[in-house]
C-alpha positions in Angstrom: 34.8 -83.5 38.7 32.2 -81.8 40.7 34.6 -79.2 41.5 35.4 -78.3 38.1 31.1 -78.2 36.9 31.1 -75.4 40.1 33.4 -73.3 38.8 32.4 -73.6 35.6 28.4 -73.1 36.9 29.5 -69.9 39.1 31.6 -68.3 36.4 28.4 -68.9 34.0 26.4 -67.2 36.9 28.8 -64.2 36.9 28.4 -63.7 33.2 24.7 -63.8 33.5 25.1 -61.3 36.3 27.1 -59.2 34.4 25.2 -59.4 31.3 21.6 -58.5 33.5 23.2 -55.4 34.6 24.5 -53.9 31.9 21.4 -54.7 30.1 19.3 -52.7 33.1 22.1 -49.6 33.1 21.6 -49.5 29.3 17.6 -49.4 30.0 18.0 -47.0 32.7 20.4 -44.5 30.5 17.8 -44.8 27.3 14.7 -44.0 29.7 16.8 -40.8 30.6 17.9 -40.1 27.0 14.2 -40.2 25.9 12.9 -38.1 29.0 15.4 -35.5 28.1 14.9 -35.3 24.6 11.5 -34.6 25.0 12.1 -31.6 27.5 14.6 -30.6 24.7 12.3 -30.6 21.9 9.6 -28.5 23.7 12.6 -25.6 24.9 13.5 -26.1 21.3 10.3 -25.5 19.6 9.3 -22.6 21.9 12.6 -21.1 21.6 11.7 -21.1 17.6 8.2 -19.9 17.5 9.2 -17.0 19.6 11.9 -16.2 17.0 9.2 -16.7 14.3 6.6 -14.2 16.0 9.4 -11.7 16.6 10.6 -11.8 13.2 6.5 -11.5 12.2 6.4 -8.3 14.5 4.4 -9.6 17.1 5.0 -7.9 20.4 6.3 -10.5 23.4 7.1 -10.5 26.8 10.3 -11.1 27.9 11.8 -14.5 27.8 12.2 -16.2 30.9 15.5 -16.6 32.9 17.1 -19.7 31.8 20.7 -19.3 33.7 19.3 -21.8 36.7 19.1 -24.4 33.4 21.8 -24.0 32.0 24.0 -24.4 34.9 22.3 -27.5 36.2 23.0 -28.8 32.6 26.7 -27.7 33.1 27.1 -29.8 36.1 24.7 -32.5 35.5 27.2 -32.8 32.2 30.2 -32.2 34.6 29.3 -35.2 36.9 28.4 -38.0 34.3 31.7 -37.4 32.4 33.0 -38.4 35.1 31.0 -41.2 36.1 28.8 -42.0 33.3 26.4 -44.2 34.7 22.5 -43.8 35.5 23.3 -43.7 39.2 25.1 -40.4 38.9 22.3 -38.7 36.8 19.6 -39.7 39.9 22.2 -39.0 42.7 21.3 -35.9 44.9 18.3 -35.4 43.1 19.9 -34.4 40.0 18.2 -35.9 37.5 14.6 -34.2 39.1 16.2 -30.7 39.6 17.1 -30.9 35.8 13.6 -32.0 34.6 11.5 -29.8 36.7 13.5 -26.8 35.8 13.7 -27.4 32.2 9.4 -28.1 32.8 8.9 -25.1 34.6 10.7 -23.1 31.6 8.4 -24.8 29.1 5.2 -24.1 30.9 6.2 -20.4 31.8 7.6 -19.8 28.2 4.0 -21.3 26.7 1.8 -19.4 28.7 4.1 -16.1 27.6 3.8 -17.2 24.0 -0.5 -17.7 24.8 -0.9 -14.6 26.2 1.1 -12.2 23.9 -0.6 -13.7 20.9 -4.0 -13.2 22.6 -3.1 -9.3 22.6 -2.1 -9.0 19.9 -4.7 -10.7 18.1 -7.3 -9.1 19.8 -5.4 -5.5 19.5 -3.4 -5.2 16.4 -5.4 -7.5 13.8 -8.8 -7.6 12.3 -11.4 -6.1 15.1 -14.4 -5.3 13.0 -18.1 -7.0 12.4 -18.6 -10.9 12.4 -20.5 -12.3 9.1 -23.6 -12.4 10.7 -23.5 -9.1 12.2 -22.1 -8.0 9.0 -24.6 -9.8 7.0 -27.5 -7.4 8.8 -26.0 -3.5 7.5 -25.2 -4.5 3.7 -28.0 -4.6 0.7 -27.8 -8.2 -0.1 -29.4 -8.2 -3.1 -26.3 -6.1 -4.8 -24.2 -9.3 -6.5 -21.2 -7.3 -5.4 -22.4 -7.6 -2.2 -23.3 -11.5 -2.1 -19.6 -12.3 -3.6 -18.0 -10.1 -1.1 -19.9 -11.8 1.9 -18.6 -15.1 0.8 -15.2 -14.3 0.6 -15.6 -12.3 3.9 -17.2 -15.2 5.6 -14.3 -18.0 4.2 -11.3 -15.3 5.4 -13.4 -14.8 8.5 -13.4 -18.5 9.2 -9.7 -18.8 8.5 -8.9 -16.0 11.0 -10.9 -16.2 14.0 -9.2 -20.5 13.7 -6.0 -18.6 15.4 -7.8 -16.5 17.9 -6.5 -18.5 21.0 -4.0 -20.5 18.6 -0.4 -19.4 18.8 0.4 -20.1 15.1 3.8 -22.5 14.9 5.0 -21.3 11.9 5.6 -18.5 9.3 3.3 -19.5 6.6 0.5 -19.9 10.1 1.1 -16.4 11.0 1.2 -15.1 7.3 -2.3 -17.0 6.7 -3.8 -15.2 9.9 -1.9 -11.7 9.4 -3.4 -11.5 5.4 -6.6 -12.9 6.8 -7.0 -9.7 8.6 -5.6 -7.1 6.0 -8.5 -8.2 3.6 -11.1 -8.6 6.0 -10.3 -5.0 7.2 -10.0 -4.1 3.2 -13.7 -6.0 2.1 -15.5 -4.9 5.3 -14.1 -1.2 4.4 -15.5 -2.1 1.0 -19.0 -2.8 2.7 -19.5 0.5 4.0 -17.6 2.4 0.7 -20.2 0.8 -2.0 -23.6 0.5 -0.5 -24.7 4.1 -1.0 -25.9 4.6 2.8 -27.0 7.5 4.2 -24.7 9.1 6.7 -27.7 8.3 9.6 -28.2 4.3 8.6 -24.2 3.8 8.5 -24.3 4.9 12.1 -27.2 2.4 12.9 -25.2 0.2 11.0 -22.2 0.6 12.6 -23.4 0.2 15.9 -25.6 -2.7 15.5 -22.3 -4.0 14.1 -20.4 -3.6 17.5 -21.1 -5.9 20.6 -23.6 -3.7 22.6 -26.0 -3.0 19.8 -27.7 0.3 18.4 -29.5 2.5 21.2 -33.2 3.2 20.2 -32.4 6.9 19.3 -30.3 5.5 16.6 -34.0 3.6 15.1 -34.9 7.4 13.7 -38.1 7.8 11.1 -35.2 8.0 8.2 -33.5 5.0 9.1 -36.8 3.2 9.1 -38.0 4.2 5.8 -34.5 4.0 4.6 -34.6 -0.1 6.0 -38.1 -0.6 4.4 -37.4 0.3 1.1 -34.2 -2.2 0.8 -36.5 -4.9 2.6 -34.0 -4.7 5.7 -36.6 -3.6 8.5 -37.4 -7.5 9.1 -33.6 -7.8 9.8 -33.7 -6.3 13.4 -35.6 -6.8 16.5 -35.8 -5.1 19.5 -34.1 -6.3 22.4 -34.4 -5.2 26.5 -30.6 -5.3 27.7 
């Protein structure tokens, strides 16, 4: 009787141990699956964004070399196919090497895309005056200028959101490119529609830059025109 009960107890313990091992193995594999899924999703997202930017005519640097990562993936897959266990993945630091390599690729690619986008935004898209700068160079009493400045301000707010942020899809890229185009058109309209004398326009062009206008541009003709149009109080002299 006692021997039979011992045998039953041993069998139950063995079954429980096997079940416990199976659960632990399943949990270990699930953890690795989630880790790999996150890394792969990032790789895919960056690859898709690279393709989208290229199609949108954004100049891009060469992508990071992924041959090492491909070789590691093939090697880990081959070993895991031979012995589909979590221990196979972590043996000889296989998993650590693979995860580190994929993470490195993601960091390198994201850094390149950020740098390339900032360069494109700075050199290829609208680089004119801000709304505050432009406000000082137009006759604000003209209804056409009031409406145009409101539209200019709205477009500029959308535009600068992407100065340091890479668009994630074609819709966002189209939006920033369209804002750039419309800002350039509106800015040119300000220049064409204000009947501003050339010397005043030269002064306006200078103050719309980051360095401002030299005092030699503030001639008597410019001062007279600004006074006539009630714009003289818009400006102040500052030492550099």
